[in-house]
N, C-alpha and C positions, 0 to 999 in steps of 0.2 A: 224874190225879186219885185221890183215894180209892175211888171204884165201882172200880177199877182194880186198886186194893191186896186190895178186898174178893175178887174175882173170883179174882184168881191166889189168895191163902190159902184160899179155898173146895177148889180145885184142888190145892192144893200140898198139903193134908191131908183130900183127901176128905170132902169136907161137902157136904150139903144145904142147900138155902136155911133148909128146917129144923130141920137141926141147928144152923146156923149163928145162927141168932135162938132158939132156946133158950137156946144159949150164951151168949147176949149179953142175954137178958133182954128183945127184942123181937115184937114178934105180925110174923108173916113178911109180912103185908102193909106195916106199916112197913121193914121191909127191904127189899122187892120195889119201897116208893118212894123208899127211899134209893139203890139200886141202879139205877134205874132214869132218877134224877135228874128222878122227878116232885115232888118235893121236896131242899131242903138239910137237911141232920141237923143240930139245935140243937148248943151248942159242947160239951152237957154229952154229947149220942148219941155225939157224935164222940170224946170221948173214953174214951167205956165201949165204943164199937168199937175205936179203940188197943190202949186196954188188952186186949181180950179176943181180938184179931187178933194180940196179942205186937210191936205195931208201934212202936217209939219215936221211930221217925226219919221220920215222915212228916210 
């Protein structure tokens, strides 16, 4: 799932949730909700995550 890919990206790039949220232009709460699967990201949010995390093959 893409949530694990987000966590892996953060670990590989030594990014906190705050730093990644800033990079993606999300609030920290939005990022937490997506990572914890409390809600699914919209198509636009998923596109932003993929581009922001340099993941073209998700």
